[in-house]
N, CA, C and O atoms as a GROMACS GRO file, in nm:
protein
  252
    1UNK      N    1   2.242  -3.243   6.825
    1UNK     CA    2   2.276  -3.276   6.961
    1UNK      C    3   2.207  -3.389   7.011
    1UNK      O    4   2.086  -3.394   6.991
    2UNK      N    5   2.272  -3.495   7.081
    2UNK     CA    6   2.196  -3.611   7.136
    2UNK      C    7   2.089  -3.562   7.239
    2UNK      O    8   2.090  -3.451   7.292
    3UNK      N    9   1.993  -3.663   7.258
    3UNK     CA   10   1.880  -3.646   7.347
    3UNK      C   11   1.960  -3.681   7.477
    3UNK      O   12   1.988  -3.800   7.491
    4UNK      N   13   2.000  -3.593   7.572
    4UNK     CA   14   2.071  -3.599   7.695
    4UNK      C   15   1.970  -3.557   7.814
    4UNK      O   16   1.907  -3.452   7.822
    5UNK      N   17   1.972  -3.663   7.901
    5UNK     CA   18   1.893  -3.648   8.029
    5UNK      C   19   2.007  -3.610   8.124
    5UNK      O   20   2.102  -3.682   8.154
    6UNK      N   21   1.977  -3.467   8.173
    6UNK     CA   22   2.072  -3.408   8.269
    6UNK      C   23   2.023  -3.410   8.406
    6UNK      O   24   1.908  -3.376   8.433
    7UNK      N   25   2.122  -3.458   8.507
    7UNK     CA   26   2.084  -3.475   8.649
    7UNK      C   27   2.112  -3.334   8.705
    7UNK      O   28   2.180  -3.249   8.647
    8UNK      N   29   2.052  -3.318   8.825
    8UNK     CA   30   2.065  -3.172   8.884
    8UNK      C   31   2.206  -3.150   8.901
    8UNK      O   32   2.284  -3.244   8.919
    9UNK      N   33   2.247  -3.010   8.897
    9UNK     CA   34   2.391  -2.957   8.909
    9UNK      C   35   2.437  -3.004   9.049
    9UNK      O   36   2.365  -3.029   9.146
   10UNK      N   37   2.580  -3.013   9.039
   10UNK     CA   38   2.660  -3.042   9.167
   10UNK      C   39   2.741  -2.920   9.180
   10UNK      O   40   2.813  -2.883   9.087
   11UNK      N   41   2.734  -2.857   9.289
   11UNK     CA   42   2.810  -2.720   9.317
   11UNK      C   43   2.891  -2.746   9.431
   11UNK      O   44   2.834  -2.774   9.536
   12UNK      N   45   3.018  -2.740   9.426
   12UNK     CA   46   3.118  -2.733   9.535
   12UNK      C   47   3.132  -2.595   9.563
   12UNK      O   48   3.121  -2.507   9.477
   13UNK      N   49   3.158  -2.573   9.695
   13UNK     CA   50   3.192  -2.435   9.760
   13UNK      C   51   3.302  -2.358   9.677
   13UNK      O   52   3.416  -2.404   9.675
   14UNK      N   53   3.276  -2.258   9.617
   14UNK     CA   54   3.381  -2.185   9.548
   14UNK      C   55   3.406  -2.230   9.429
   14UNK      O   56   3.497  -2.175   9.367
   15UNK      N   57   3.341  -2.325   9.373
   15UNK     CA   58   3.370  -2.372   9.228
   15UNK      C   59   3.237  -2.360   9.132
   15UNK      O   60   3.122  -2.333   9.168
   16UNK      N   61   3.282  -2.385   9.012
   16UNK     CA   62   3.176  -2.398   8.904
   16UNK      C   63   3.072  -2.511   8.944
   16UNK      O   64   3.106  -2.603   9.019
   17UNK      N   65   2.959  -2.503   8.900
   17UNK     CA   66   2.867  -2.616   8.925
   17UNK      C   67   2.876  -2.716   8.794
   17UNK      O   68   2.885  -2.665   8.683
   18UNK      N   69   2.873  -2.845   8.806
   18UNK     CA   70   2.872  -2.906   8.675
   18UNK      C   71   2.757  -3.014   8.680
   18UNK      O   72   2.707  -3.054   8.785
   19UNK      N   73   2.722  -3.055   8.555
   19UNK     CA   74   2.604  -3.158   8.555
   19UNK      C   75   2.648  -3.282   8.479
   19UNK      O   76   2.725  -3.270   8.384
   20UNK      N   77   2.606  -3.393   8.513
   20UNK     CA   78   2.626  -3.513   8.430
   20UNK      C   79   2.490  -3.557   8.367
   20UNK      O   80   2.382  -3.535   8.422
   21UNK      N   81   2.501  -3.615   8.258
   21UNK     CA   82   2.387  -3.675   8.196
   21UNK      C   83   2.426  -3.809   8.116
   21UNK      O   84   2.538  -3.852   8.091
   22UNK      N   85   2.295  -3.864   8.081
   22UNK     CA   86   2.322  -3.965   7.989
   22UNK      C   87   2.225  -3.968   7.879
   22UNK      O   88   2.123  -3.901   7.894
   23UNK      N   89   2.244  -4.043   7.759
   23UNK     CA   90   2.163  -4.065   7.648
   23UNK      C   91   2.113  -4.178   7.640
   23UNK      O   92   2.165  -4.272   7.701
   24UNK      N   93   1.994  -4.197   7.559
   24UNK     CA   94   1.938  -4.342   7.554
   24UNK      C   95   2.021  -4.464   7.522
   24UNK      O   96   1.993  -4.580   7.551
   25UNK      N   97   2.132  -4.417   7.454
   25UNK     CA   98   2.239  -4.538   7.427
   25UNK      C   99   2.333  -4.568   7.536
   25UNK      O  100   2.417  -4.656   7.519
   26UNK      N  101   2.329  -4.505   7.643
   26UNK     CA  102   2.406  -4.529   7.775
   26UNK      C  103   2.528  -4.448   7.761
   26UNK      O  104   2.616  -4.465   7.846
   27UNK      N  105   2.548  -4.358   7.663
   27UNK     CA  106   2.681  -4.249   7.672
   27UNK      C  107   2.676  -4.158   7.798
   27UNK      O  108   2.567  -4.132   7.850
   28UNK      N  109   2.779  -4.113   7.840
   28UNK     CA  110   2.772  -4.023   7.958
   28UNK      C  111   2.828  -3.902   7.914
   28UNK      O  112   2.906  -3.896   7.819
   29UNK      N  113   2.786  -3.791   7.991
   29UNK     CA  114   2.808  -3.639   7.929
   29UNK      C  115   2.843  -3.580   8.055
   29UNK      O  116   2.799  -3.629   8.159
   30UNK      N  117   2.929  -3.466   8.055
   30UNK     CA  118   2.962  -3.373   8.165
   30UNK      C  119   2.961  -3.233   8.101
   30UNK      O  120   2.999  -3.212   7.986
   31UNK      N  121   2.915  -3.139   8.184
   31UNK     CA  122   2.900  -2.999   8.145
   31UNK      C  123   2.910  -2.912   8.248
   31UNK      O  124   2.873  -2.954   8.358
   32UNK      N  125   2.958  -2.781   8.239
   32UNK     CA  126   2.930  -2.681   8.351
   32UNK      C  127   2.787  -2.644   8.336
   32UNK      O  128   2.738  -2.616   8.227
   33UNK      N  129   2.716  -2.644   8.454
   33UNK     CA  130   2.585  -2.603   8.452
   33UNK      C  131   2.553  -2.464   8.410
   33UNK      O  132   2.607  -2.365   8.461
   34UNK      N  133   2.448  -2.457   8.299
   34UNK     CA  134   2.424  -2.350   8.227
   34UNK      C  135   2.494  -2.340   8.079
   34UNK      O  136   2.474  -2.251   7.997
   35UNK      N  137   2.563  -2.430   8.069
   35UNK     CA  138   2.647  -2.456   7.943
   35UNK      C  139   2.645  -2.591   7.885
   35UNK      O  140   2.744  -2.647   7.839
   36UNK      N  141   2.513  -2.646   7.890
   36UNK     CA  142   2.501  -2.781   7.846
   36UNK      C  143   2.512  -2.823   7.690
   36UNK      O  144   2.512  -2.936   7.641
   37UNK      N  145   2.521  -2.716   7.636
   37UNK     CA  146   2.531  -2.734   7.487
   37UNK      C  147   2.683  -2.749   7.446
   37UNK      O  148   2.715  -2.782   7.332
   38UNK      N  149   2.774  -2.722   7.546
   38UNK     CA  150   2.928  -2.754   7.536
   38UNK      C  151   2.969  -2.854   7.641
   38UNK      O  152   3.003  -2.829   7.756
   39UNK      N  153   2.960  -2.981   7.577
   39UNK     CA  154   2.982  -3.090   7.690
   39UNK      C  155   3.096  -3.172   7.657
   39UNK      O  156   3.133  -3.174   7.539
   40UNK      N  157   3.155  -3.238   7.743
   40UNK     CA  158   3.242  -3.355   7.716
   40UNK      C  159   3.174  -3.487   7.715
   40UNK      O  160   3.069  -3.489   7.779
   41UNK      N  161   3.209  -3.591   7.661
   41UNK     CA  162   3.150  -3.711   7.658
   41UNK      C  163   3.249  -3.833   7.666
   41UNK      O  164   3.356  -3.837   7.606
   42UNK      N  165   3.203  -3.927   7.742
   42UNK     CA  166   3.296  -4.040   7.781
   42UNK      C  167   3.213  -4.192   7.824
   42UNK      O  168   3.094  -4.204   7.795
   43UNK      N  169   3.266  -4.270   7.873
   43UNK     CA  170   3.194  -4.375   7.919
   43UNK      C  171   3.131  -4.338   8.044
   43UNK      O  172   3.165  -4.231   8.094
   44UNK      N  173   3.055  -4.400   8.094
   44UNK     CA  174   3.000  -4.372   8.241
   44UNK      C  175   3.083  -4.385   8.342
   44UNK      O  176   3.091  -4.305   8.436
   45UNK      N  177   3.163  -4.507   8.327
   45UNK     CA  178   3.254  -4.527   8.443
   45UNK      C  179   3.372  -4.427   8.449
   45UNK      O  180   3.426  -4.399   8.556
   46UNK      N  181   3.416  -4.365   8.313
   46UNK     CA  182   3.510  -4.274   8.327
   46UNK      C  183   3.453  -4.152   8.395
   46UNK      O  184   3.515  -4.094   8.485
   47UNK      N  185   3.345  -4.116   8.354
   47UNK     CA  186   3.288  -3.994   8.414
   47UNK      C  187   3.245  -4.013   8.567
   47UNK      O  188   3.254  -3.916   8.642
   48UNK      N  189   3.202  -4.127   8.611
   48UNK     CA  190   3.171  -4.156   8.754
   48UNK      C  191   3.308  -4.144   8.838
   48UNK      O  192   3.308  -4.100   8.953
   49UNK      N  193   3.416  -4.184   8.778
   49UNK     CA  194   3.552  -4.188   8.858
   49UNK      C  195   3.587  -4.034   8.864
   49UNK      O  196   3.637  -3.988   8.966
   50UNK      N  197   3.559  -3.957   8.756
   50UNK     CA  198   3.612  -3.810   8.774
   50UNK      C  199   3.520  -3.743   8.870
   50UNK      O  200   3.566  -3.657   8.945
   51UNK      N  201   3.394  -3.777   8.873
   51UNK     CA  202   3.290  -3.696   8.972
   51UNK      C  203   3.347  -3.745   9.109
   51UNK      O  204   3.370  -3.665   9.200
   52UNK      N  205   3.368  -3.882   9.123
   52UNK     CA  206   3.397  -3.930   9.266
   52UNK      C  207   3.528  -3.848   9.298
   52UNK      O  208   3.517  -3.780   9.400
   53UNK      N  209   3.630  -3.842   9.243
   53UNK     CA  210   3.762  -3.782   9.246
   53UNK      C  211   3.733  -3.630   9.281
   53UNK      O  212   3.794  -3.576   9.374
   54UNK      N  213   3.646  -3.567   9.209
   54UNK     CA  214   3.620  -3.431   9.244
   54UNK      C  215   3.566  -3.402   9.373
   54UNK      O  216   3.610  -3.313   9.446
   55UNK      N  217   3.456  -3.489   9.404
   55UNK     CA  218   3.385  -3.463   9.529
   55UNK      C  219   3.476  -3.510   9.645
   55UNK      O  220   3.447  -3.471   9.758
   56UNK      N  221   3.568  -3.580   9.630
   56UNK     CA  222   3.648  -3.642   9.740
   56UNK      C  223   3.776  -3.524   9.761
   56UNK      O  224   3.854  -3.523   9.856
   57UNK      N  225   3.775  -3.446   9.670
   57UNK     CA  226   3.870  -3.335   9.681
   57UNK      C  227   4.004  -3.363   9.604
   57UNK      O  228   4.089  -3.273   9.599
   58UNK      N  229   4.025  -3.467   9.551
   58UNK     CA  230   4.144  -3.514   9.459
   58UNK      C  231   4.169  -3.435   9.346
   58UNK      O  232   4.283  -3.412   9.305
   59UNK      N  233   4.048  -3.385   9.286
   59UNK     CA  234   4.082  -3.337   9.151
   59UNK      C  235   4.003  -3.184   9.150
   59UNK      O  236   3.967  -3.136   9.042
   60UNK      N  237   3.983  -3.122   9.261
   60UNK     CA  238   3.935  -3.021   9.286
   60UNK      C  239   3.980  -2.897   9.190
   60UNK      O  240   3.902  -2.813   9.144
   61UNK      N  241   4.126  -2.900   9.169
   61UNK     CA  242   4.185  -2.804   9.071
   61UNK      C  243   4.127  -2.804   8.924
   61UNK      O  244   4.141  -2.716   8.840
   62UNK      N  245   4.063  -2.913   8.913
   62UNK     CA  246   4.018  -2.930   8.756
   62UNK      C  247   3.909  -2.846   8.714
   62UNK      O  248   3.879  -2.821   8.597
   63UNK      N  249   3.841  -2.796   8.836
   63UNK     CA  250   3.734  -2.714   8.802
   63UNK      C  251   3.770  -2.582   8.838
   63UNK      O  252   3.692  -2.489   8.818
   0.00000   0.00000   0.00000
């Protein structure tokens, strides 16, 4: 498992909480809070776009 530094969980009302993290090589990760050993990885920009869309309500159905 990579050495991932996780940010504080983001929890939307009525949805699962999720966390994003990065490793020393600059890779980005996303996981449901409490299940960080099962994560997705992609570029920081791809995950940043996903998080912004979720927070703005565009992708709320994904959670």
